[in-house]
N, C-alpha and C positions, 0 to 999 in steps of 0.2 A: 546450606541444605544439600544433602547428598541425593542425587537423582538415581532412582532404581533403574536397572537396565531396561526393564519392560515398560518403563514410563518415559524413557529418553526419546528425544526427537529423532535421533538416528535410527532407533529400533522401529519407531512408528513409520518413518519414511521408507525404511527397508521393507517393512511389512506391506505397505501400500504399493511399493514398487513390485514386490513379488506377486501381489494380488492382481495388479494391472497386467503384468507380464503373463501371468497364468491365463487371464481372460483373453489376451491377444493371441497367445499360442493356441488356446482351445478354439477360438474363432477361426484362426488361420487353418488349423487342422481339420475343422468341420468343413470349411469351404473347399479345402484340398480333397477331402474324402468325397464330398458331394460331386465335385467336378470330375474326379477320377471315375466315380461310379456311373455318372451320366455318360461319360465318354465310352466306357465299356459296354453299357446298355445300348448306346447308339451303334457301336460296332457290331454287337450281337444282332440288333434289328436288321442291319445291312446284310449280315450273314444269312439270317432267316429269309429275307427277301431273295437273296441270291439262290438259296436252296430251292425255294418255291418256284422261282422262275426256271431254274435248271430242270426241275422235275416236270414242269409243264412243257418245257421245250423238248425234253426226251420223249414224252408221250406224243406230242404233236408232230414232230419232224420224222420220227421213225414209224413208218406204217406197220401196223400189226402188233405194236408193243402195247401191252395192257398197262393200266394204271399201277397194278401191283408190281409188274416188272420194272416199270419206270421208278417206282418208289424204292424197290430193292436195289436198283442200280445206283440211286442217289445215296442210299445207306452205305453201300460199299465205298463210294467216292468220298463221303464225309464220315468215314468210320472213326476218325479220331475224336469226334464230338459225341456227347451223350444225346443222340438225336431221336426224336419221336416224330412220326409222320403218318398221316392217314388222309383218305379222301371221303368227304361227306357229300352224298348226292341227295338233293331235296326233291320232293314231289313237285311236279310242274303245276298241278292244280292248287295245291296248298303247300306253300314253301315253308311253312312253319312245322311241317312233318318231314321226318327223315325217311328216305326211300331205301338207301343202301349205305353201308360203311365198308370201305376197303382199306385194310391196313396190313402191313407186313407183320411177321411174327414178333418182332422186337417191340412192337408198339401195342400195349394192352388197351384195346378200345374202351373198355369199361371205365378205366381211370383217366383216359385222355378225352373223354366225351364231354361236350358242353351242352347248355340248354339250346333246343332247336331254334327259338326266336333269335338267339344270338347269331346263328348261322344264316338265318333269313336276313338279318340286318347286314351281315358281312357280304351277302350276295349283291347288295345294292351299292357297294363301295367301288371306288376306282383306285388307281395307283397312288393318288395324292392323299387319300384318307383311309388307308388300310387300318384294320383293327389289330392292335398289339395288346396283349394282356398277359398276366402271370397266373399260372395254374399251380395251386399248392395242394399236393397230394403225396403223402409219404410213400404210397405204393409205386409212384412214378420215380420220385427223387426226394432225398431229404431236404433239398432246397427248392425254391420255386422254379417252375419251368416257364421260360419266356416263350410265348406262343404267338404265331402269326396266322390270321385267317385270310387266305389268298383266294379270291373268286376266279373260277374258270368257267368256260361254257358248259352248260349242262341242264339245269343249274347245279353246279358243283362247287364245293369249298375245299381247297387244299389246306389242310391244317398241319403246320410245321412247328415243332417245339424243340428247344435245346435247354437242358438243365443249366441253371446258373451256378452250379457247384464251383466251377473254375473262377467265376467272378467273385463269389463269396469268399473263396479261399484267398484270392488275391487281395480282397478288401480287408480280410482278417489280418493277413500279413502286413498290409499297409498300416492298419491300426496299431499293431504291435510296434512297428518301426516308428510311427509318429509318437506313440506314448513314450517309448524309450528315448527317442531323440528329444522330445519335448521336456521330459524330466531332466535329462542331462543338460539341455540348454537352460532350463529353469534354475538348476543348481549352479551352473557356471555363471549365468547372468546375475543371479542373486548374490553370489559371492563377490563378483566384480562390482555390482551395484552397491553392495554394503561398503566395500572399500572406498568407492568414489564418494558415497554419501558421508562417510566418516571423515574423509579428507576435505570435502567441501565444508563440513561443519566444524573443522578443526579451529578456524578463527573464532567461532562462537564459543568453543571451549576456552580459548585464550581470553575472550571477553569476560567469561565467568570467573576464570582464575584471577585476572587482573582486577575485576570489580571487587572480589573478596579481599584483595590486598589494600584497596583504597579506603582511607579513613579521612576524617575531617582534618587530622593533623598532617596528612600526606596525600595531597591531590596532584602530585607531579607525575604520577605514573601514566603512561600512554601505551596503546596497543599498536604494534607494528602492522601497518596495512599492506606493506610490500607492493604498493602501487597496484592493487587489484582494481579492475574496472567493472566488477560485477556487483550483485546485491550485497554480498558479504563485505566487499570493500566499502560500499556505501554505509553499511551498518557499522563497521569499524570506525569510519570517518565521523559518522554521526555521534557515536559513543565518545570518541576523543574530543569532539567539539563540545559535547555535553559536559564532560569532565572539566574541560578548559573553562567553560562558563561557570560551572560550579566552583572551580578554584578561585576565579575572579570574585564570585559572589561571596565566598567564605572569607576571602581577604578583606573585601569591603565591610562585611559584617564585623570581623575582628577589629578592623580599624575604626569602624563606626562605634562599636561597643567601647573601645578604648577612649575615643574622643568624647563620647557621651559621659563616660565615667569621670574623665578629667574635667570636662566643662561643668558638670554638676557638683563634683567634689570641691572645686574652688570656692563657689559661693557658700556651700555648706560649711567649709572650713572657716571661712571669714565670719559667718554668722556665729558658729560655735565659739571661735576665739574671742570675738567681741563680747559675747554674752558671758563667757567665763571671766574675762577681765572685769566686766561690769559687776559681777557677783562677788569678787574677792573682798570688797569692802563697800561701805556705804558711799554712794556718790551723790553729787548735786543733781538737781532736777535737769539742768541743761545737759549733763553727761548722759542721763537716761534717754533724753529726747534725741541727742545726737546718735547714740547707739541704735535706738529704734529706727531712726531714719536710714542708717546704714544697713540695718537688717532688712528694712523694707525695700531698699534698692537692690540688695542681693536676691531677695525673694522675687522681685519683678524680673530680674535678670533670669532666674531659674524658670519663671513662668513663661518668659519669651522663648527660651530654649525649648521647653516642652511643647509650647504651641506650634513653634516652627517644625519640630520633629513630627508632630501629629499631622500637620499640613503636608509635609513631605510624604508621609505614609499614605495619606489620602490621595496625593497626586500619583503615586506609584500604582495605585489600584484603578486609576481612571483610564477610560478608553477614549483615544482621540476621536473616535466616530461620534462621540456625544457632543462635539463642539460644532454645532450647526447653526447657532443663533447669530443673527446679524448684529454686529457690534460696531459702534462708532468710536474709534480710538481718540478722536479729538475730544469727545465728551468725557471719556474716561480719564484722559490726561488732565483735562480742566478740573474734574472733580478731585483728582489726587493732589493737584496744586493747591486747591482750596483747603484741603485737609492739612497741608504742611506749610501753609502761608505764615502762620504765627511763628512756627519753629524757624523758618528762614528769616523772618523779621528780627528775631532775637540776635541772630548772627550778622545782621545787616547785609544779607545776601539778596541779590537781585535775580528774579526768575523771569527769563525772557522766553516768549513762545513764538513759534513759527509754524502755524498750523495751516494746512491747505484745506480746500473745500471737501475733498474726498478722503475719508479715513475709515470707510466701511470694510469690515472683514467678517469672516465667520469665526466665532469663538465663544469663550466663557467670560461674561462680563466681570464677575467677581474675581476670577483668577487674573484676568488682564489688569484689573485695578490694583491687585496685590503686586503684580509685576512692576507697574509704574511706581507704586509707593516704595517698593524695595530699592529700585534704582535711584529714586529721588532722595530717599533717606541716606543712601550711600554718598550721593553727591553733596548733600547738606553736611553730612558727618565729616567728610574729608576735604571740604572747601573752607579756607580761612575766612575770617570776618572781612566783609567788604567785597567778597568775590561775587561771581555771577554763575548762574546755571541756565542752560538753554535747553528747551524741549521742543521737538519738531515732529510733524507728521506730514509726509508728502507721498505722492504716487510717482513711481519711477520704474522703468523696465518691467512693466506689468506686475509690480509688487507695491505693497504699501510699506514705506519705511518709517519706523519710529526711532528717534534718536534722542539721547540726553547727554549733554556735554557740560563739563565744569572746568574751571581753571584752578583746581585744587592741587593736592599733594602729588597726584599721579601714582602709577604703579611701575615698579621695575620690570623690565622685560622677562627676567627669569621667573617672576611670579605669575605672569599672565596665563600660562597653560594650566595653572592649578587653582585659579581663583573661584572656579565653579564647583570645586570639591567641598564636601561637607566639612565644616569646622576649620577650613583653611583660612588663616589670617596672615596677610603679607607681612605685617609688622605687629607681632604679638605684644610688644611693649606699649603700643598705642591702643590695644583693644579695650583695656580697662577705661582709658580716657574717653574713647569714642563710643563705647558701649556695643561694639560689634562682637558677634559670636561666631561668625563664619558660616551662617546658614542662609543669609539673605540671597546671595548670588546663586547658591545651589537651588533654591526655590525658583529663582528667575529662570535658570536653565531648564528645569523640569517643565515649567509653564510654556517656555518657548518650544520645546520639543513636542509637547502635547498639541500645540497648534500647528505643527508641521512647518515652523519658521526656522530662521537661522539668526544667530547672534554673532556680532563682530565687535572686538574690543581694540581700541587705539588709545595708547597712553604714553605720556612722557613725564618723567619725574620733575616735579615742581612746575609743570606747565598745565597739567590737567588730564582728564580722561573722557573718552566718548564711547558710549555703548550704542550700537546701531542694530536694530532688529528688523529683519526682512520678512514680512508676512505675505503669504500667497494671496493673490487677488483673484477671488472666485467670480 
C-alpha cells in the first residue's frame, strides 16, 4: 500500500511540530509584548510623577511665581514630550465642583477635562495611591493620553498627561519585528524539524520496505538496527525478533505438515495395498480376516496420531494460569499403573513403586495422568520381557520429584536433545514393531511446561532410561 504524502506519519508529525511551535512563538511574543508595554507604561508613569513634582516644586519654592508660569516653565523643560498640563482648583465647601481651571495655551482644557467627582477622589489620595488613567480624545492625540492626577494644597489637582504615541509606535515596531522574526524562525525550525523527523522515521521506512519483501518462503531478512538505543531501535529489535519467531514457527509448521503427511500416508498406503491385493482374486476366509485385522491396526494407528495431534493443539491453547487445582501425584501414578498393569503382565514386567507421603502439587489431573501414562507406555514398549519399571514420588529441595526408570533398550546420547520433538523416533526401524509414532514425549513436554516444571532425561544404551520431572512445591 502506497502512503499518500498528506497521510504519512512524517507529514502529520511535521504539522503538529509546526502547530506547537507556532503556539509557543505566539505565546512568547505575547508575553514579550505585554512585558515591554508594561515597562514602558511604568517608565511613563514615573515621568508623569516627576513632571508633577517639578511643577509643584517650581511654584512652591519660587516666591511670586504663578501656577501658569510654573506650568509654562515645565512645558519648556519637557518640550520633547507631547505634554498636557493644567491645574484644577476645587471649591472648598463642595469639592465636587470646580472653582477654577488654569492651563497653558498648549493644553485645551475642554478636551483634557475630567468629571469633577474624579478630581474630588484624587484630592484624597497620597503619594502611594495616586490615580493614573488613560484619556482617549482624538482632539488631544490620536493615541491615548496617559494622565496623572497629583493633589496639591488648595484643594488643587495638578493634572499632567503625555500622549502614548511614542509607546504605540515602539510597540507597533516591536510587533512587526516579532512577526517577521517569528515567521522566519517558524520556517527555519519547520524545515529543520521536517528533516529531523524524516531522519528519525527513516528506520520505520526500512521496516516497511523490508516487511514488503518478507514472504513465507523467505523469512531470513532482518533490519539493521545500527545499535540504536532509542524507541526506533527498540521497534527494529522487536520487529526482528517477531520475524525470527515467525521464521521458527513457519519452519515448525512445514516440518509438522511434512511429518503428518508422512505418518498418515504410511498407514493409508498399507491399507490401500492390502485391500488391492485382497481384491485381485478370490481369497479364503482366513485371508480376509487377516487383511481386515491389518487394516484395523493401521486405522487404530491413524486414530492415535490424530488424537495425539488434537491433544497437542489443545495443549498449545491452554493457559498455565488455569492449573490451580490441588493434585496428588501418588494417586495419579497409582491410577496409571492400574490401567497398564495387564499390558505389563503380558511382557512379564515388574512395576516397582517408591511413593512418599507428600505428592501434592497444583495442576491439571487429566493432563498429569496422561503424562504418567505416556511415560509408562514408553517404558513398557522399550523394556524387554522380564524387565522392571520403577515409579517414584518424593519431596526434595522444595520440589516434588516424579521419576520413572526402566532397564530397557536406552537412548543414544545423540538422540536425547530431539526426543521431545514431534514425530521424532530414535529408531525408525523399531517404530512399527513397538507402535510408537513420536508424539508421546512431545505431549509430555507440553504438559511439563504448562505446569511450570522441568524434565530431565538420563539414559544409557542397553541399560535403561530414567525420566525425572521436578514440579514446583506451592
